[in-house]
Every structure is written in C-alpha cells, then in structure tokens.
All heavy atoms as TSV, in Angstrom:
chain	resi	resn	atom	element	x	y	z
A	1	MET	N	N	6.428	-8.673	-1.779
A	1	MET	CA	C	5.481	-7.971	-0.953
A	1	MET	C	C	5.589	-8.374	0.506
A	1	MET	O	O	5.008	-7.735	1.348
A	1	MET	CB	C	4.074	-8.196	-1.463
A	1	MET	CG	C	3.643	-7.127	-2.436
A	1	MET	SD	S	1.928	-7.244	-2.882
A	1	MET	CE	C	2.002	-8.481	-4.134
A	2	ALA	N	N	6.318	-9.414	0.775
A	2	ALA	CA	C	6.455	-9.835	2.166
A	2	ALA	C	C	7.048	-8.724	3.006
A	2	ALA	O	O	6.612	-8.482	4.119
A	2	ALA	CB	C	7.301	-11.088	2.251
A	3	SER	N	N	8.049	-8.013	2.495
A	3	SER	CA	C	8.632	-6.935	3.279
A	3	SER	C	C	7.644	-5.796	3.462
A	3	SER	O	O	7.638	-5.138	4.488
A	3	SER	CB	C	9.918	-6.435	2.620
A	3	SER	OG	O	9.644	-5.916	1.334
A	4	THR	N	N	6.792	-5.561	2.467
A	4	THR	CA	C	5.760	-4.547	2.600
A	4	THR	C	C	4.809	-4.919	3.722
A	4	THR	O	O	4.462	-4.089	4.558
A	4	THR	CB	C	4.976	-4.398	1.283
A	4	THR	OG1	O	5.884	-4.029	0.253
A	4	THR	CG2	C	3.887	-3.360	1.402
A	5	GLN	N	N	4.409	-6.156	3.753
A	5	GLN	CA	C	3.516	-6.602	4.813
A	5	GLN	C	C	4.203	-6.569	6.173
A	5	GLN	O	O	3.547	-6.377	7.184
A	5	GLN	CB	C	2.991	-7.991	4.499
A	5	GLN	CG	C	2.003	-7.964	3.350
A	5	GLN	CD	C	1.495	-9.324	3.002
A	5	GLN	OE1	O	1.990	-9.945	2.086
A	5	GLN	NE2	N	0.502	-9.788	3.720
A	6	ALA	N	N	5.493	-6.730	6.196
A	6	ALA	CA	C	6.226	-6.698	7.466
A	6	ALA	C	C	6.231	-5.315	8.090
A	6	ALA	O	O	6.221	-5.193	9.315
A	6	ALA	CB	C	7.658	-7.182	7.255
A	7	VAL	N	N	6.235	-4.266	7.264
A	7	VAL	CA	C	6.272	-2.909	7.816
A	7	VAL	C	C	4.882	-2.302	7.958
A	7	VAL	O	O	4.722	-1.264	8.590
A	7	VAL	CB	C	7.181	-1.957	6.999
A	7	VAL	CG1	C	8.624	-2.409	7.048
A	7	VAL	CG2	C	6.691	-1.812	5.572
A	8	LEU	N	N	3.858	-2.939	7.415
A	8	LEU	CA	C	2.504	-2.412	7.526
A	8	LEU	C	C	2.063	-2.169	8.969
A	8	LEU	O	O	1.418	-1.157	9.248
A	8	LEU	CB	C	1.513	-3.324	6.802
A	8	LEU	CG	C	0.080	-2.823	6.727
A	8	LEU	CD1	C	0.000	-1.489	5.987
A	8	LEU	CD2	C	-0.795	-3.859	6.044
A	9	PRO	N	N	2.417	-3.038	9.930
A	9	PRO	CA	C	2.039	-2.761	11.314
A	9	PRO	C	C	2.571	-1.419	11.833
A	9	PRO	O	O	1.946	-0.803	12.698
A	9	PRO	CB	C	2.636	-3.924	12.100
A	9	PRO	CG	C	2.664	-5.045	11.108
A	9	PRO	CD	C	3.008	-4.376	9.802
A	10	LEU	N	N	3.685	-0.941	11.312
A	10	LEU	CA	C	4.180	0.382	11.714
A	10	LEU	C	C	3.144	1.451	11.400
A	10	LEU	O	O	2.871	2.333	12.213
A	10	LEU	CB	C	5.480	0.732	10.978
A	10	LEU	CG	C	6.713	-0.060	11.313
A	10	LEU	CD1	C	7.842	0.302	10.347
A	10	LEU	CD2	C	7.127	0.213	12.749
A	11	PHE	N	N	2.593	1.374	10.217
A	11	PHE	CA	C	1.582	2.352	9.825
A	11	PHE	C	C	0.321	2.172	10.654
A	11	PHE	O	O	-0.247	3.130	11.163
A	11	PHE	CB	C	1.251	2.237	8.335
A	11	PHE	CG	C	0.284	3.293	7.892
A	11	PHE	CD1	C	0.747	4.531	7.470
A	11	PHE	CD2	C	-1.077	3.069	7.934
A	11	PHE	CE1	C	-0.142	5.521	7.098
A	11	PHE	CE2	C	-1.975	4.058	7.553
A	11	PHE	CZ	C	-1.499	5.282	7.132
A	12	GLU	N	N	-0.121	0.935	10.805
A	12	GLU	CA	C	-1.370	0.682	11.511
A	12	GLU	C	C	-1.291	1.026	12.990
A	12	GLU	O	O	-2.298	1.401	13.585
A	12	GLU	CB	C	-1.814	-0.753	11.279
A	12	GLU	CG	C	-2.217	-0.965	9.822
A	12	GLU	CD	C	-2.627	-2.378	9.485
A	12	GLU	OE1	O	-2.180	-3.323	10.187
A	12	GLU	OE2	O	-3.382	-2.540	8.512
A	13	GLN	N	N	-0.119	0.948	13.578
A	13	GLN	CA	C	0.037	1.389	14.965
A	13	GLN	C	C	-0.069	2.904	15.057
A	13	GLN	O	O	-0.618	3.438	16.014
A	13	GLN	CB	C	1.383	0.934	15.524
A	13	GLN	CG	C	1.441	-0.536	15.825
A	13	GLN	CD	C	2.840	-0.983	16.235
A	13	GLN	OE1	O	3.775	-0.204	16.309
A	13	GLN	NE2	N	2.976	-2.270	16.487
A	14	ALA	N	N	0.452	3.586	14.063
A	14	ALA	CA	C	0.439	5.040	14.082
A	14	ALA	C	C	-0.920	5.617	13.709
A	14	ALA	O	O	-1.314	6.667	14.223
A	14	ALA	CB	C	1.508	5.590	13.129
A	15	LYS	N	N	-1.624	4.940	12.808
A	15	LYS	CA	C	-2.887	5.491	12.308
A	15	LYS	C	C	-3.831	4.341	11.943
A	15	LYS	O	O	-4.104	4.094	10.776
A	15	LYS	CB	C	-2.612	6.387	11.108
A	15	LYS	CG	C	-3.709	7.331	10.806
A	15	LYS	CD	C	-3.263	8.453	9.900
A	15	LYS	CE	C	-4.427	9.406	9.746
A	15	LYS	NZ	N	-4.141	10.480	8.835
A	16	SER	N	N	-4.323	3.677	12.954
A	16	SER	CA	C	-5.099	2.451	12.753
A	16	SER	C	C	-6.382	2.652	11.960
A	16	SER	O	O	-6.860	1.715	11.318
A	16	SER	CB	C	-5.423	1.804	14.099
A	16	SER	OG	O	-6.217	2.676	14.881
A	17	GLU	N	N	-6.941	3.833	11.982
A	17	GLU	CA	C	-8.200	4.058	11.268
A	17	GLU	C	C	-8.020	4.264	9.761
A	17	GLU	O	O	-8.981	4.229	9.006
A	17	GLU	CB	C	-8.948	5.263	11.862
A	17	GLU	CG	C	-8.343	6.618	11.540
A	17	GLU	CD	C	-7.116	6.992	12.374
A	17	GLU	OE1	O	-6.698	6.234	13.256
A	17	GLU	OE2	O	-6.580	8.077	12.120
A	18	ASP	N	N	-6.790	4.444	9.312
A	18	ASP	CA	C	-6.517	4.686	7.899
A	18	ASP	C	C	-6.199	3.357	7.210
A	18	ASP	O	O	-5.147	2.769	7.427
A	18	ASP	CB	C	-5.356	5.656	7.743
A	18	ASP	CG	C	-5.186	6.159	6.326
A	18	ASP	OD1	O	-5.722	5.518	5.389
A	18	ASP	OD2	O	-4.528	7.195	6.148
A	19	LEU	N	N	-7.114	2.889	6.402
A	19	LEU	CA	C	-6.980	1.582	5.761
A	19	LEU	C	C	-6.308	1.636	4.391
A	19	LEU	O	O	-6.131	0.596	3.752
A	19	LEU	CB	C	-8.362	0.937	5.613
A	19	LEU	CG	C	-9.111	0.676	6.910
A	19	LEU	CD1	C	-10.497	0.114	6.616
A	19	LEU	CD2	C	-8.330	-0.253	7.812
A	20	ARG	N	N	-5.929	2.811	3.930
A	20	ARG	CA	C	-5.400	2.936	2.579
A	20	ARG	C	C	-4.208	2.027	2.290
A	20	ARG	O	O	-4.225	1.319	1.273
A	20	ARG	CB	C	-5.068	4.392	2.255
A	20	ARG	CG	C	-6.322	5.263	2.176
A	20	ARG	CD	C	-5.992	6.701	1.938
A	20	ARG	NE	N	-5.367	7.290	3.126
A	20	ARG	CZ	C	-4.978	8.556	3.208
A	20	ARG	NH1	N	-5.124	9.377	2.172
A	20	ARG	NH2	N	-4.433	9.012	4.314
A	21	PRO	N	N	-3.177	1.965	3.118
A	21	PRO	CA	C	-2.059	1.062	2.799
A	21	PRO	C	C	-2.470	-0.413	2.769
A	21	PRO	O	O	-2.059	-1.165	1.892
A	21	PRO	CB	C	-1.036	1.336	3.901
A	21	PRO	CG	C	-1.317	2.752	4.292
A	21	PRO	CD	C	-2.818	2.853	4.231
A	22	ARG	N	N	-3.310	-0.840	3.695
A	22	ARG	CA	C	-3.744	-2.241	3.716
A	22	ARG	C	C	-4.560	-2.563	2.459
A	22	ARG	O	O	-4.365	-3.601	1.827
A	22	ARG	CB	C	-4.579	-2.551	4.960
A	22	ARG	CG	C	-5.078	-3.988	4.949
A	22	ARG	CD	C	-5.519	-4.472	6.298
A	22	ARG	NE	N	-4.440	-4.553	7.255
A	22	ARG	CZ	C	-3.545	-5.536	7.318
A	22	ARG	NH1	N	-3.569	-6.515	6.438
A	22	ARG	NH2	N	-2.621	-5.533	8.251
A	23	LEU	N	N	-5.464	-1.681	2.068
A	23	LEU	CA	C	-6.261	-1.912	0.858
A	23	LEU	C	C	-5.389	-1.947	-0.383
A	23	LEU	O	O	-5.674	-2.669	-1.339
A	23	LEU	CB	C	-7.346	-0.845	0.736
A	23	LEU	CG	C	-8.419	-0.885	1.832
A	23	LEU	CD1	C	-9.366	0.301	1.687
A	23	LEU	CD2	C	-9.172	-2.195	1.803
A	24	THR	N	N	-4.309	-1.188	-0.342
A	24	THR	CA	C	-3.369	-1.188	-1.454
A	24	THR	C	C	-2.696	-2.546	-1.585
A	24	THR	O	O	-2.570	-3.092	-2.683
A	24	THR	CB	C	-2.317	-0.083	-1.247
A	24	THR	OG1	O	-3.001	1.166	-1.164
A	24	THR	CG2	C	-1.322	-0.044	-2.366
A	25	ILE	N	N	-2.279	-3.108	-0.480
A	25	ILE	CA	C	-1.648	-4.428	-0.501
A	25	ILE	C	C	-2.651	-5.486	-0.968
A	25	ILE	O	O	-2.309	-6.364	-1.763
A	25	ILE	CB	C	-1.059	-4.772	0.878
A	25	ILE	CG1	C	0.133	-3.858	1.161
A	25	ILE	CG2	C	-0.649	-6.240	0.949
A	25	ILE	CD1	C	0.677	-3.963	2.555
A	26	VAL	N	N	-3.880	-5.372	-0.524
A	26	VAL	CA	C	-4.914	-6.311	-0.965
A	26	VAL	C	C	-5.070	-6.241	-2.482
A	26	VAL	O	O	-5.143	-7.282	-3.154
A	26	VAL	CB	C	-6.255	-6.022	-0.249
A	26	VAL	CG1	C	-7.395	-6.791	-0.889
A	26	VAL	CG2	C	-6.144	-6.359	1.233
A	27	SER	N	N	-5.098	-5.052	-3.043
A	27	SER	CA	C	-5.270	-4.934	-4.499
A	27	SER	C	C	-4.073	-5.511	-5.248
A	27	SER	O	O	-4.231	-6.133	-6.300
A	27	SER	CB	C	-5.516	-3.479	-4.911
A	27	SER	OG	O	-4.336	-2.711	-4.874
A	28	ALA	N	N	-2.879	-5.327	-4.720
A	28	ALA	CA	C	-1.685	-5.891	-5.360
A	28	ALA	C	C	-1.714	-7.417	-5.300
A	28	ALA	O	O	-1.371	-8.094	-6.271
A	28	ALA	CB	C	-0.424	-5.350	-4.703
A	29	TRP	N	N	-2.122	-7.971	-4.148
A	29	TRP	CA	C	-2.200	-9.424	-4.022
A	29	TRP	C	C	-3.265	-10.003	-4.950
A	29	TRP	O	O	-3.088	-11.085	-5.518
A	29	TRP	CB	C	-2.475	-9.846	-2.583
A	29	TRP	CG	C	-1.241	-10.025	-1.768
A	29	TRP	CD1	C	-0.898	-9.321	-0.655
A	29	TRP	CD2	C	-0.183	-10.954	-1.987
A	29	TRP	NE1	N	0.310	-9.756	-0.180
A	29	TRP	CE2	C	0.773	-10.759	-0.983
A	29	TRP	CE3	C	0.058	-11.930	-2.954
A	29	TRP	CZ2	C	1.944	-11.508	-0.905
A	29	TRP	CZ3	C	1.238	-12.674	-2.871
A	29	TRP	CH2	C	2.145	-12.457	-1.849
A	30	GLU	N	N	-4.379	-9.296	-5.100
A	30	GLU	CA	C	-5.419	-9.773	-6.013
A	30	GLU	C	C	-4.850	-9.922	-7.424
A	30	GLU	O	O	-5.078	-10.914	-8.094
A	30	GLU	CB	C	-6.615	-8.830	-6.010
A	30	GLU	CG	C	-7.451	-8.932	-4.755
A	30	GLU	CD	C	-8.587	-7.924	-4.708
A	30	GLU	OE1	O	-8.778	-7.157	-5.684
A	30	GLU	OE2	O	-9.278	-7.904	-3.685
A	31	PHE	N	N	-4.097	-8.918	-7.853
A	31	PHE	CA	C	-3.472	-8.975	-9.167
A	31	PHE	C	C	-2.459	-10.110	-9.220
A	31	PHE	O	O	-2.421	-10.877	-10.187
A	31	PHE	CB	C	-2.800	-7.645	-9.497
A	31	PHE	CG	C	-2.008	-7.693	-10.769
A	31	PHE	CD1	C	-2.641	-7.712	-12.002
A	31	PHE	CD2	C	-0.628	-7.751	-10.728
A	31	PHE	CE1	C	-1.912	-7.783	-13.172
A	31	PHE	CE2	C	0.108	-7.820	-11.900
A	31	PHE	CZ	C	-0.531	-7.832	-13.122
A	32	ALA	N	N	-1.657	-10.258	-8.182
A	32	ALA	CA	C	-0.626	-11.296	-8.153
A	32	ALA	C	C	-1.231	-12.703	-8.214
A	32	ALA	O	O	-0.604	-13.628	-8.713
A	32	ALA	CB	C	0.232	-11.158	-6.899
A	33	HIS	N	N	-2.448	-12.827	-7.727
A	33	HIS	CA	C	-3.118	-14.131	-7.728
A	33	HIS	C	C	-4.037	-14.319	-8.937
A	33	HIS	O	O	-4.896	-15.196	-8.932
A	33	HIS	CB	C	-3.885	-14.336	-6.428
A	33	HIS	CG	C	-2.989	-14.604	-5.271
A	33	HIS	ND1	N	-2.684	-13.645	-4.328
A	33	HIS	CD2	C	-2.293	-15.712	-4.918
A	33	HIS	CE1	C	-1.851	-14.159	-3.450
A	33	HIS	NE2	N	-1.591	-15.414	-3.780
A	34	GLY	N	N	-3.856	-13.505	-9.963
A	34	GLY	CA	C	-4.552	-13.756	-11.210
A	34	GLY	C	C	-5.681	-12.826	-11.584
A	34	GLY	O	O	-6.249	-12.962	-12.666
A	35	ALA	N	N	-6.046	-11.896	-10.713
A	35	ALA	CA	C	-7.098	-10.949	-11.079
A	35	ALA	C	C	-6.608	-10.050	-12.208
A	35	ALA	O	O	-5.401	-9.814	-12.345
A	35	ALA	CB	C	-7.503	-10.100	-9.880
A	36	LYS	N	N	-7.530	-9.573	-13.011
A	36	LYS	CA	C	-7.152	-8.669	-14.088
A	36	LYS	C	C	-6.607	-7.375	-13.512
A	36	LYS	O	O	-7.043	-6.914	-12.450
A	36	LYS	CB	C	-8.360	-8.339	-14.967
A	36	LYS	CG	C	-8.787	-9.458	-15.854
A	36	LYS	CD	C	-9.860	-8.975	-16.794
A	36	LYS	CE	C	-10.189	-10.053	-17.799
A	36	LYS	NZ	N	-11.143	-9.570	-18.793
A	37	ARG	N	N	-5.653	-6.804	-14.235
A	37	ARG	CA	C	-5.126	-5.497	-13.839
A	37	ARG	C	C	-6.207	-4.479	-14.164
A	37	ARG	O	O	-6.784	-4.468	-15.237
A	37	ARG	CB	C	-3.850	-5.183	-14.602
A	37	ARG	CG	C	-3.235	-3.865	-14.188
A	37	ARG	CD	C	-1.963	-3.564	-14.904
A	37	ARG	NE	N	-2.213	-3.446	-16.339
A	37	ARG	CZ	C	-1.423	-3.913	-17.279
A	37	ARG	NH1	N	-0.327	-4.548	-16.951
A	37	ARG	NH2	N	-1.715	-3.760	-18.537
A	38	THR	N	N	-6.499	-3.629	-13.191
A	38	THR	CA	C	-7.498	-2.581	-13.366
A	38	THR	C	C	-6.938	-1.278	-12.823
A	38	THR	O	O	-5.804	-1.239	-12.329
A	38	THR	CB	C	-8.802	-2.915	-12.614
A	38	THR	OG1	O	-8.535	-2.902	-11.204
A	38	THR	CG2	C	-9.343	-4.280	-13.001
A	39	THR	N	N	-7.741	-0.257	-12.862
A	39	THR	CA	C	-7.307	1.018	-12.282
A	39	THR	C	C	-7.220	0.927	-10.761
A	39	THR	O	O	-6.640	1.807	-10.131
A	39	THR	CB	C	-8.245	2.170	-12.670
A	39	THR	OG1	O	-9.564	1.853	-12.233
A	39	THR	CG2	C	-8.219	2.417	-14.158
A	40	LEU	N	N	-7.765	-0.137	-10.178
A	40	LEU	CA	C	-7.713	-0.296	-8.724
A	40	LEU	C	C	-6.278	-0.242	-8.211
A	40	LEU	O	O	-5.999	0.432	-7.214
A	40	LEU	CB	C	-8.375	-1.613	-8.300
A	40	LEU	CG	C	-8.361	-1.923	-6.802
A	40	LEU	CD1	C	-9.172	-0.868	-6.046
A	40	LEU	CD2	C	-8.912	-3.308	-6.547
A	41	GLN	N	N	-5.357	-0.925	-8.881
A	41	GLN	CA	C	-3.972	-0.913	-8.423
A	41	GLN	C	C	-3.394	0.506	-8.490
A	41	GLN	O	O	-2.696	0.940	-7.585
A	41	GLN	CB	C	-3.111	-1.879	-9.239
A	41	GLN	CG	C	-3.383	-3.330	-8.947
A	41	GLN	CD	C	-4.564	-3.877	-9.727
A	41	GLN	OE1	O	-4.933	-3.361	-10.773
A	41	GLN	NE2	N	-5.163	-4.932	-9.229
A	42	ARG	N	N	-3.691	1.210	-9.548
A	42	ARG	CA	C	-3.164	2.568	-9.697
A	42	ARG	C	C	-3.757	3.512	-8.650
A	42	ARG	O	O	-3.056	4.298	-8.029
A	42	ARG	CB	C	-3.466	3.081	-11.110
A	42	ARG	CG	C	-2.693	4.304	-11.479
A	42	ARG	CD	C	-2.848	4.669	-12.949
A	42	ARG	NE	N	-2.664	3.507	-13.812
A	42	ARG	CZ	C	-3.558	3.100	-14.720
A	42	ARG	NH1	N	-4.660	3.763	-14.921
A	42	ARG	NH2	N	-3.318	2.033	-15.450
A	43	VAL	N	N	-5.060	3.416	-8.444
A	43	VAL	CA	C	-5.738	4.292	-7.490
A	43	VAL	C	C	-5.278	4.009	-6.065
A	43	VAL	O	O	-4.975	4.939	-5.300
A	43	VAL	CB	C	-7.273	4.128	-7.609
A	43	VAL	CG1	C	-7.999	4.816	-6.468
A	43	VAL	CG2	C	-7.750	4.677	-8.949
A	44	THR	N	N	-5.202	2.728	-5.697
A	44	THR	CA	C	-4.785	2.421	-4.331
A	44	THR	C	C	-3.316	2.759	-4.100
A	44	THR	O	O	-2.936	3.130	-2.986
A	44	THR	CB	C	-5.072	0.949	-3.960
A	44	THR	OG1	O	-4.397	0.082	-4.863
A	44	THR	CG2	C	-6.556	0.658	-3.948
A	45	ALA	N	N	-2.496	2.659	-5.143
A	45	ALA	CA	C	-1.087	3.056	-5.005
A	45	ALA	C	C	-0.991	4.540	-4.657
A	45	ALA	O	O	-0.253	4.924	-3.748
A	45	ALA	CB	C	-0.323	2.755	-6.286
A	46	ARG	N	N	-1.746	5.353	-5.372
A	46	ARG	CA	C	-1.752	6.800	-5.060
A	46	ARG	C	C	-2.275	7.043	-3.658
A	46	ARG	O	O	-1.755	7.890	-2.923
A	46	ARG	CB	C	-2.580	7.566	-6.087
A	46	ARG	CG	C	-1.885	7.768	-7.395
A	46	ARG	CD	C	-2.621	8.767	-8.273
A	46	ARG	NE	N	-3.999	8.377	-8.528
A	46	ARG	CZ	C	-4.449	7.869	-9.666
A	46	ARG	NH1	N	-3.633	7.712	-10.681
A	46	ARG	NH2	N	-5.716	7.553	-9.806
A	47	ASP	N	N	-3.320	6.318	-3.275
A	47	ASP	CA	C	-3.889	6.493	-1.940
A	47	ASP	C	C	-2.875	6.177	-0.843
A	47	ASP	O	O	-2.798	6.883	0.163
A	47	ASP	CB	C	-5.117	5.593	-1.760
A	47	ASP	CG	C	-6.330	6.090	-2.519
A	47	ASP	OD1	O	-6.320	7.248	-3.005
A	47	ASP	OD2	O	-7.291	5.302	-2.642
A	48	ALA	N	N	-2.107	5.117	-1.028
A	48	ALA	CA	C	-1.101	4.760	-0.014
A	48	ALA	C	C	-0.026	5.830	0.086
A	48	ALA	O	O	0.424	6.168	1.182
A	48	ALA	CB	C	-0.473	3.415	-0.335
A	49	HIS	N	N	0.377	6.385	-1.042
A	49	HIS	CA	C	1.381	7.454	-0.999
A	49	HIS	C	C	0.808	8.708	-0.337
A	49	HIS	O	O	1.530	9.410	0.384
A	49	HIS	CB	C	1.910	7.757	-2.403
A	49	HIS	CG	C	2.861	6.704	-2.888
A	49	HIS	ND1	N	4.162	6.625	-2.450
A	49	HIS	CD2	C	2.689	5.666	-3.737
A	49	HIS	CE1	C	4.755	5.599	-3.026
A	49	HIS	NE2	N	3.882	4.986	-3.812
A	50	ARG	N	N	-0.465	8.965	-0.531
A	50	ARG	CA	C	-1.106	10.088	0.164
A	50	ARG	C	C	-1.166	9.818	1.663
A	50	ARG	O	O	-0.990	10.721	2.477
A	50	ARG	CB	C	-2.493	10.336	-0.402
A	50	ARG	CG	C	-2.470	10.951	-1.774
A	50	ARG	CD	C	-3.879	11.240	-2.280
A	50	ARG	NE	N	-3.799	11.753	-3.631
A	50	ARG	CZ	C	-4.409	11.225	-4.671
A	50	ARG	NH1	N	-5.168	10.148	-4.528
A	50	ARG	NH2	N	-4.287	11.751	-5.860
A	51	ALA	N	N	-1.430	8.576	2.028
A	51	ALA	CA	C	-1.475	8.203	3.443
A	51	ALA	C	C	-0.118	8.450	4.098
A	51	ALA	O	O	-0.050	8.861	5.260
A	51	ALA	CB	C	-1.885	6.738	3.606
A	52	ALA	N	N	0.951	8.210	3.357
A	52	ALA	CA	C	2.297	8.423	3.899
A	52	ALA	C	C	2.509	9.875	4.301
A	52	ALA	O	O	3.213	10.160	5.274
A	52	ALA	CB	C	3.347	8.013	2.872
A	53	LYS	N	N	1.890	10.785	3.584
A	53	LYS	CA	C	2.036	12.209	3.894
A	53	LYS	C	C	1.242	12.601	5.131
A	53	LYS	O	O	1.489	13.651	5.712
A	53	LYS	CB	C	1.586	13.049	2.703
A	53	LYS	CG	C	2.479	12.870	1.500
A	53	LYS	CD	C	1.970	13.674	0.330
A	53	LYS	CE	C	2.865	13.443	-0.877
A	53	LYS	NZ	N	2.414	14.182	-2.047
A	54	ASP	N	N	0.290	11.751	5.522
A	54	ASP	CA	C	-0.591	12.072	6.645
A	54	ASP	C	C	-0.102	11.550	7.989
A	54	ASP	O	O	-0.785	11.726	8.994
A	54	ASP	CB	C	-1.991	11.504	6.377
A	54	ASP	CG	C	-2.690	12.202	5.228
A	54	ASP	OD1	O	-2.279	13.322	4.867
A	54	ASP	OD2	O	-3.660	11.617	4.694
A	55	VAL	N	N	1.045	10.883	8.000
A	55	VAL	CA	C	1.545	10.323	9.252
A	55	VAL	C	C	3.067	10.497	9.306
A	55	VAL	O	O	3.750	10.411	8.295
A	55	VAL	CB	C	1.119	8.837	9.397
A	55	VAL	CG1	C	1.776	7.972	8.372
A	55	VAL	CG2	C	1.374	8.325	10.795
A	56	ALA	N	N	3.566	10.757	10.500
A	56	ALA	CA	C	5.000	11.016	10.662
A	56	ALA	C	C	5.756	9.746	11.023
A	56	ALA	O	O	5.173	8.717	11.339
A	56	ALA	CB	C	5.200	12.055	11.772
A	57	GLY	N	N	7.060	9.832	10.969
A	57	GLY	CA	C	7.929	8.751	11.415
A	57	GLY	C	C	8.041	7.615	10.430
A	57	GLY	O	O	7.782	7.761	9.234
A	58	ALA	N	N	8.429	6.460	10.949
A	58	ALA	CA	C	8.669	5.288	10.109
A	58	ALA	C	C	7.418	4.861	9.354
A	58	ALA	O	O	7.509	4.357	8.242
A	58	ALA	CB	C	9.183	4.127	10.962
A	59	ALA	N	N	6.257	5.088	9.948
A	59	ALA	CA	C	5.011	4.703	9.283
A	59	ALA	C	C	4.866	5.423	7.956
A	59	ALA	O	O	4.520	4.830	6.940
A	59	ALA	CB	C	3.816	5.015	10.178
A	60	GLY	N	N	5.157	6.697	7.952
A	60	GLY	CA	C	5.057	7.472	6.725
A	60	GLY	C	C	6.261	7.309	5.823
A	60	GLY	O	O	6.157	7.387	4.601
A	61	GLU	N	N	7.395	7.072	6.431
A	61	GLU	CA	C	8.628	6.971	5.654
A	61	GLU	C	C	8.784	5.622	4.962
A	61	GLU	O	O	9.341	5.548	3.865
A	61	GLU	CB	C	9.822	7.225	6.572
A	61	GLU	CG	C	11.125	7.362	5.838
A	61	GLU	CD	C	12.264	7.787	6.751
A	61	GLU	OE1	O	12.010	8.203	7.902
A	61	GLU	OE2	O	13.409	7.678	6.308
A	62	TYR	N	N	8.308	4.548	5.584
A	62	TYR	CA	C	8.535	3.218	5.040
A	62	TYR	C	C	7.254	2.457	4.690
A	62	TYR	O	O	7.126	1.912	3.603
A	62	TYR	CB	C	9.339	2.353	6.019
A	62	TYR	CG	C	10.686	2.931	6.356
A	62	TYR	CD1	C	10.949	3.421	7.621
A	62	TYR	CD2	C	11.681	3.004	5.395
A	62	TYR	CE1	C	12.182	3.962	7.927
A	62	TYR	CE2	C	12.915	3.550	5.696
A	62	TYR	CZ	C	13.157	4.029	6.963
A	62	TYR	OH	O	14.371	4.576	7.260
A	63	ALA	N	N	6.336	2.366	5.637
A	63	ALA	CA	C	5.204	1.459	5.483
A	63	ALA	C	C	4.247	1.865	4.376
A	63	ALA	O	O	3.985	1.078	3.465
A	63	ALA	CB	C	4.454	1.336	6.813
A	64	ALA	N	N	3.713	3.051	4.436
A	64	ALA	CA	C	2.732	3.461	3.429
A	64	ALA	C	C	3.342	3.547	2.034
A	64	ALA	O	O	2.743	3.062	1.072
A	64	ALA	CB	C	2.072	4.772	3.845
A	65	PRO	N	N	4.539	4.129	1.874
A	65	PRO	CA	C	5.123	4.152	0.530
A	65	PRO	C	C	5.421	2.753	-0.014
A	65	PRO	O	O	5.279	2.508	-1.215
A	65	PRO	CB	C	6.418	4.944	0.701
A	65	PRO	CG	C	6.193	5.775	1.908
A	65	PRO	CD	C	5.319	4.940	2.802
A	66	ALA	N	N	5.814	1.824	0.838
A	66	ALA	CA	C	6.077	0.459	0.375
A	66	ALA	C	C	4.807	-0.176	-0.168
A	66	ALA	O	O	4.829	-0.846	-1.201
A	66	ALA	CB	C	6.652	-0.383	1.514
A	67	ALA	N	N	3.694	0.056	0.499
A	67	ALA	CA	C	2.417	-0.463	0.010
A	67	ALA	C	C	2.079	0.169	-1.334
A	67	ALA	O	O	1.659	-0.515	-2.267
A	67	ALA	CB	C	1.312	-0.190	1.026
A	68	GLY	N	N	2.275	1.471	-1.428
A	68	GLY	CA	C	2.006	2.158	-2.686
A	68	GLY	C	C	2.873	1.653	-3.815
A	68	GLY	O	O	2.404	1.460	-4.940
A	69	ASP	N	N	4.128	1.419	-3.530
A	69	ASP	CA	C	5.042	0.918	-4.553
A	69	ASP	C	C	4.650	-0.481	-5.017
A	69	ASP	O	O	4.743	-0.801	-6.202
A	69	ASP	CB	C	6.479	0.915	-4.041
A	69	ASP	CG	C	7.038	2.323	-3.837
A	69	ASP	OD1	O	6.415	3.299	-4.317
A	69	ASP	OD2	O	8.084	2.435	-3.182
A	70	ALA	N	N	4.194	-1.321	-4.098
A	70	ALA	CA	C	3.785	-2.682	-4.467
A	70	ALA	C	C	2.627	-2.656	-5.463
A	70	ALA	O	O	2.632	-3.372	-6.457
A	70	ALA	CB	C	3.390	-3.471	-3.217
A	71	ALA	N	N	1.649	-1.815	-5.197
A	71	ALA	CA	C	0.510	-1.736	-6.110
A	71	ALA	C	C	0.885	-1.042	-7.407
A	71	ALA	O	O	0.395	-1.397	-8.468
A	71	ALA	CB	C	-0.648	-1.017	-5.445
A	72	ALA	N	N	1.769	-0.071	-7.331
A	72	ALA	CA	C	2.199	0.633	-8.545
A	72	ALA	C	C	2.897	-0.319	-9.506
A	72	ALA	O	O	2.710	-0.243	-10.711
A	72	ALA	CB	C	3.113	1.808	-8.185
A	73	VAL	N	N	3.702	-1.220	-8.961
A	73	VAL	CA	C	4.370	-2.204	-9.807
A	73	VAL	C	C	3.338	-3.100	-10.474
A	73	VAL	O	O	3.405	-3.382	-11.662
A	73	VAL	CB	C	5.380	-3.036	-8.988
A	73	VAL	CG1	C	5.863	-4.236	-9.765
A	73	VAL	CG2	C	6.554	-2.166	-8.573
A	74	ALA	N	N	2.343	-3.521	-9.713
A	74	ALA	CA	C	1.281	-4.356	-10.276
A	74	ALA	C	C	0.535	-3.592	-11.379
A	74	ALA	O	O	0.134	-4.177	-12.376
A	74	ALA	CB	C	0.314	-4.793	-9.192
A	75	ALA	N	N	0.376	-2.302	-11.214
A	75	ALA	CA	C	-0.351	-1.498	-12.209
A	75	ALA	C	C	0.443	-1.355	-13.505
A	75	ALA	O	O	-0.128	-1.148	-14.558
A	75	ALA	CB	C	-0.661	-0.133	-11.633
A	76	ARG	N	N	1.772	-1.454	-13.433
A	76	ARG	CA	C	2.611	-1.245	-14.608
A	76	ARG	C	C	2.946	-2.517	-15.369
A	76	ARG	O	O	3.451	-2.457	-16.475
A	76	ARG	CB	C	3.915	-0.570	-14.195
A	76	ARG	CG	C	3.712	0.888	-13.908
A	76	ARG	CD	C	5.051	1.563	-13.660
A	76	ARG	NE	N	4.908	2.277	-12.403
A	76	ARG	CZ	C	5.739	2.189	-11.393
A	76	ARG	NH1	N	6.792	1.444	-11.461
A	76	ARG	NH2	N	5.526	2.865	-10.291
A	77	ILE	N	N	2.732	-3.675	-14.773
A	77	ILE	CA	C	3.132	-4.931	-15.412
A	77	ILE	C	C	2.258	-5.209	-16.619
A	77	ILE	O	O	1.112	-5.015	-16.645
A	77	ILE	CB	C	3.085	-6.103	-14.400
A	77	ILE	CG1	C	4.148	-5.886	-13.356
A	77	ILE	CG2	C	3.254	-7.437	-15.087
A	77	ILE	CD1	C	4.137	-6.895	-12.241
C-alpha cells in the first residue's frame, strides 16, 4: 500500500474535497492491522473506483484506482 499512498496526493491535488480514495486506504489499513473484514472494504473500494471516473489525468488513472484496488484485495482475503 505504500505505492498507493505515494500517488494519493495526485488525486488530492486534483480534487481535494473528495475523500473517497483516502477513506478507502484507511479501511484497507484497518483490515491490515487486524480489524475484521467487513463490507467496508468492498464499499470503499467501489467508491474509490467511482472517484477515478470523476477526475481526469493521473489522479483518475493511477491514484484513485490504486486505492480501490488496495481495499478490494483486503475485501477478498
């Protein structure tokens, strides 16, 4: 997830008011640190992918989908 966190500023610079990718990373980290897997990871993963569609450029191409993928993996483990 370190690489996901590295590209998150791209998204936040482009659309700072949209917290979906950041919340997605938080939910994945919660799971990684021992929290039970819940629908939160699945829901936030979808939200981050939706956020990617709402912003152009590298923010939408890399940052938001990476956050979504991180939580999606946590949801499937």
